[in-house]
N, C-alpha and C positions, 0 to 999 in steps of 0.2 A: 550571550549574558552581558549586561550593560554593567558596567563599573561606575563608582561615583567619580564625579570630576572635581570634588573638594580634596584637596591634599590632606592626607591623613594628620599632619602637624596643625592643620587650620581648624580642625574639628574641636568644638568644646569638649572638655573631659566628661565622661559620664558623671552622673551626680554622686554616685557611690565613690567613685575614684577621687572626686573633689572633697568629699567628707573625710576621707581616708587622709589626704593630703592635709587637711586643715588640722585633723586629731594629731597626725604626726608632728606637725610643727608645734602644737601646744604641749604635747608630751615631752618632745625634745628640749623645749626650752625649759620646761620644769626640772627634767633630768640634767641638762648641763647646768642649771642653776644650782642643784644639789650636789653635783658629783664632779663638776668641771667639764671641761671640752673634751676629755679623753672617755667619757662615759661610754658604758657598752651600749653598741647599736642593738644587740639583742634584747637588753632591757628596754630600751626604747620601743623596740616592736610589741615586746609582752605587754607594757603597760599601755600602749596605744591600742592593744587587742586586736593586732593584726599579726599575720605571719612575716617573717624575716623577708620571704621573696616580695612581698608587698612593700616593705620599708625600701629595699635594695632596687625595686622598680621605679620608684618614685625619686630615691636619692641614692644613686650608685655607690658614692663614697661618703665618707664622714664629713669631708670637705664640702662637698655639695648640700649636705643636709645643715652643717653650720652656717654656710653662706645664705641659705634659704631662710633659716631662723633669723637671721639678722635682718634680711631684706623684709621679712614680714614684720618686724617690729619697726621699721622704717614706713612700711606701707600703713602701719596703724597710726604713726603720726600723721599722715596725709589725710587719712580717714577721719581722725579726730579733729583735724583743722577744718575740714568741710561740714561735719556734723555739728561741732560747737558754734560755726560761724552762723548756722542757720537757727540754732537753739537759744543762744545766750546773747546779751549786749556785748559790744566789741571788747570792753577792758576785761569782763568776766570771762570771755572766750578765751583771751590771751592768757590770762592767770590759769584757767583750767587746762589748756594746752601744754603750758609750761609745767604743769603737774605730770601729764602725760609723758613730756620730754625727760623727765626724772627717772620714770620707768624704763625709758628706752635707755637711758646712761646705764642703769643697773644691768640691763641685759648686755649691753655693749661691753662692760668691764669683764663679763664673764666669757664673752664669745671672741672678742678682739685678739687676744693672745694667740688662738687657735687660728684665726683669720689670716694674722700677720705671719703665721709659719706654713700658710699655704703654698704650694708650687706657684710661682709667678707672682705671689703676692695678692693681697686685696683691693689693689687700687682701684679696679672697675667697681667693686662693690661699695667702696668708700665715695667715689666720685658720685654715684647715683644717690647714695643716702645723703651727702651733703646738698645736692641739687633739690632732694624733696624737703629737706628740712628748712633750706633758705626760702623755699617757695612757700612753704606753710607759715614759716615766722614771718615774713614779709607781708603775706595776705592778712594775717592777724594785725599786724602793726599798722598796716594801711587803714584798716577800719577803725581801729583805736584811735589813729591820728585824725581821721575824718569826723569822729564823734567827739573830738576835744578831749579825750581821756588820755591820750599820750602826747607828749611832746614830739614835734616834728623831727627834732634832731637826735633822737634815740634810735640806735642801730640796732634792729632785732637780733642780728648775729651777735652783737656785743653782750646782749642779755644771755643768750644760749652759752656763750663762752664763760660768763660769770657763774651760771648755774652749775655747768660742767667742772669748773674750778672749784667751787664749794664741794661738790660730790666727790672729786678726786682727792682735794686735799687732806681729807681725814683718812685714819685708818680703821676708824671705828666703825661698827655696825650702824650707828645712828647717823651716816652722812647723808642718807636719803632725806631723813626726818630735818636735818639741818637745811638742807637744800629746800625743803618745802616752806620751812619758815622763811627763809631767804627771799623766795618768791614775793611775799607780800613786802618786805623792804625794797625790792628792785622796783616793783610796779608804783609804790608810793613815791621814790625817787625819781620816776620816770614820767610822773603827771606834770601837766602844766603848772607854773608857779601862779 
């Protein structure tokens, strides 16, 4: 009997397993958003229309699921950067991506306290997310500078810090809306004179 020479870990997940994983992450984000990081894993499985065993096979612990939801949100930032760069003019792509960044901040606010409480801390997760954000923001800014829509002295990470500050400063439910309006102010102030 011949066995496969491909290591089990190197195989692509089955399509149904991949769909389950994506559905779990989407549902978990929604449930964590409504109920906080201590939301019931059983509720997440029920809403994702899977059995608890399937949930725990993908994410053995709540910490694993929280980290995966967070990483998924970071991956959406990278994916949005690639997509927007091909579909929109440079400054419009930057603006649209900054709007996606606001959604990421909203998810981070909910998940970060639980990640911070994880055994060993979230440093690896945060390091990777920072790298992804920097690469995406820099790629968009480089295009906008090259097109003449953005001053070369504008640091895209300063833009992200400013938006993060606006969303974090307020305690009201409209902080995301204020940040969305702030993006236009930030972009106007970053254009060449």
